[in-house]
C-alpha positions in Angstrom: -39.2 -95.4 -36.3 -40.5 -92.6 -38.6 -38.7 -92.1 -42.0 -36.5 -89.0 -42.1 -38.1 -85.8 -43.4 -37.1 -84.8 -46.9 -34.7 -81.9 -47.3 -36.3 -78.6 -48.4 -35.7 -77.8 -52.0 -35.6 -74.6 -54.0 -37.5 -75.1 -57.2 -38.7 -72.4 -59.6 -40.9 -73.0 -62.6 -38.1 -72.7 -65.1 -35.3 -73.9 -62.8 -33.2 -76.8 -64.1 -32.1 -77.5 -60.5 -34.9 -79.3 -58.7 -32.7 -80.7 -55.8 -31.8 -77.5 -54.1 -29.5 -74.5 -54.7 -26.5 -75.9 -52.8 -26.4 -79.1 -54.9 -27.0 -77.0 -58.0 -24.0 -74.8 -57.2 -21.7 -77.7 -57.6 -22.9 -78.8 -61.0 -21.2 -78.0 -64.3 -24.2 -76.1 -65.6 -24.6 -73.7 -62.7 -24.2 -70.0 -63.5 -23.8 -67.4 -60.7 -26.3 -64.6 -61.4 -25.9 -61.0 -60.5 -28.8 -61.2 -58.1 -27.3 -64.2 -56.2 -23.9 -62.5 -56.1 -25.5 -59.4 -54.8 -27.3 -61.3 -52.1 -24.1 -63.1 -51.1 -22.2 -59.8 -50.9 -24.9 -58.0 -49.0 -25.2 -60.9 -46.4 -21.4 -61.2 -46.2 -20.9 -57.5 -45.6 -23.6 -57.3 -43.0 -22.3 -60.4 -41.1 -18.7 -59.2 -41.2 -19.8 -55.7 -40.0 -21.8 -57.3 -37.1 -18.8 -59.6 -36.3 -16.4 -56.7 -36.1 -18.8 -54.7 -33.8 -19.5 -57.9 -31.7 -15.7 -58.5 -31.2 -15.3 -54.9 -30.0 -18.3 -55.3 -27.6 -17.2 -58.7 -26.3 -13.6 -57.6 -25.7 -14.7 -55.0 -23.1 -11.6 -55.1 -21.0 -9.5 -53.5 -23.7 -9.4 -49.7 -23.9 -9.4 -47.6 -27.0 -12.6 -48.5 -28.7 -12.6 -49.0 -32.5 -9.1 -48.4 -33.9 -8.0 -47.4 -37.4 -7.7 -50.9 -38.7 -11.2 -51.7 -37.5 -12.5 -48.5 -39.1 -11.0 -49.5 -42.4 -12.5 -53.0 -42.1 -15.9 -51.6 -41.2 -15.7 -49.2 -44.2 -14.8 -52.2 -46.4 -17.8 -54.2 -45.1 -20.1 -51.3 -45.8 -18.7 -50.9 -49.3 -19.1 -54.7 -50.0 -22.7 -54.5 -48.8 -23.5 -51.5 -50.9 -22.0 -53.1 -54.1 -24.1 -56.2 -53.3 -27.2 -54.0 -52.9 -26.6 -52.5 -56.3 -26.2 -55.9 -58.0 -29.6 -57.3 -56.7 -31.9 -55.3 -59.1 -29.8 -56.4 -62.1 -31.7 -59.7 -62.2 -30.8 -63.1 -63.4 -28.1 -62.2 -65.9 -24.8 -64.1 -65.5 -22.3 -62.3 -63.2 
C-alpha cells in the first residue's frame, strides 16, 4: 500500500505559517489581512448571488420570478462583492 500523499501547503518566503492557511487561521498569531478579507467577501458575494439565482432557476414551477426580497438579497450580494473587491488592492495590512 502506498503512503498517503502529503497535503498541499501554502508557503510564502516570509510566511510564519508553513503548514497551510487553514491551520494558520486557528493559531493565536494569525492576523486577517485586508486582502484575505476582500477575497473572502468577493467569493462569498459571488457564491451567494449565484445561489439565489440558482434557487430561482431550479424552482421553475413557481410563478412570479424574482421577488422584492430576492432583489434586496441580490443587491446585498453585489454590495458585499464590491466592498470585497475594493479591499483586495489594500494589501497585507491587518483588517
